[in-house]
N, C-alpha and C positions, 0 to 999 in steps of 0.2 A: 056678597058674603055667602051666598048659597053654595057656589063652587068651592070656596075655601072651606066651608063647614064640611063638605063631603070628604075632602082629603084629610082634614083634621080628625074628624070622627073615625075614619078608616084607619088612620095611623094609630090613634089612641086604642082602638080595638085590637090591633095587631101587636101591641107591645106586650112583652112577657110580664107576669106578675113580678114586682120588684125589679124593674129593668135596670141594666147597667147604665152607667153615665155615657153620654154621647152616643146613643144608639140610633138617633135619627137627626137628619139635617134637612132643613127647608131653605132653599136659596131663592131670593127675590131680587129683582133688578134694581130696586131702590129702597131707601130706608123707610119711606112712607108705607110701601107695600109690606115690608118686613114687620113693621110695627102693627099694621092691621092684622097680619097673620097671627102675631103674638097675642093680640086681643082675642082672636077666635080660640086659640089654645087656652087662654085664661078662662074663657067662657065655659069650655067643656071639660078641661082637665080637673076641675074641682070635684068631678064625679068619679075620677080614677085615682085611687089612692097611691101615693108614693111616686107621682110623676111631676117633674119640674121642666120648665122650658125658659129659655132666655133669648132675648133678641140682641144681636150684635151688628153694629154698622159703624162706618167712619163717622167722625164728628164727635164721637165719645172718646175720651182719653184711652189710648191703647192699654195703659197700665191698669185701668179698671177691668178690662176684659182678661188680661193676663192674670190678675188676682182672682177673678171669678173662676177661671179654668184650673187654677192651682188649688184653690181652697174648697170649692164646691161646685164642680161642673154639673150642668143640667143633663137631663136625659135627652131633651130635644133642643137643638140649636136652630134658631131662625136668624138668618143673616143675609148680608150682601156679599157678593163674590170677592170684592177687594179686601174687605176686613177679614173674612173667613180665610182666604188664601194667605194673607199676611200672618195670621195666628197659627195656621197649619204649618207654614214654612218655618216659623220660629219655634216650632215644637210645643206650642202652648195648648193646641187642641189635638188630642189623641183620637185617631179615627179607627183604631184597631177593633173596636166593638161596633162600628157603624153597621146597621142592618137596613135602614130605610133612608132613601135619598129622594127628595122631591125638588124639582125645578118648577116653581110657580111662574107662570107666564114665560115658559121656556124660550120662545122666540125672542122675547124682549131681553132676557138675560143674555142670550147668545149674541144678540145685536149690540147691546150696550157694553157688555163686559166680556164677551167671548174672547176678544183679542187679549185681554188681560189673563184670562185663564189659560189660554193656549201658549202664551209667550213665556210662561214660567215652568216649563217642563223640567 
C-alpha cells in the first residue's frame, strides 16, 4: 500500500482546483489491484474537495459503466485495460481532458494485456 499511496497522493496534489471530468487514469493489470487502488483513492480524496474516482473492470455490466460516464463521469478513472479500451472505443469515455496517466505494475499490464492494447490500433 505504501507505493500506491505515493502515486495517489502525488496525483491528488497535482490536480487543479475543481478539476475537469476524466483528467486522470490509472490502469492496473487485474480487477483486484484496480479495486485496491480505488480504496487508496477513497482513503485520501476525502481531504481534497470536489474530486471523485471510480473503478471500472470487466465482470460488472458494461451498461452500468456507460451510464456512469454519461451521467456523472469521475475526475479519476481506475480500471483494467480491457474494459477501459472497450469504453474508449465505444465513445463512452472521453479522454480529451486527460492530463495524468499511470500504469501501476506496468510490466504486468504489458505482459497480460499488452497484446490487447496494441491489437486495437
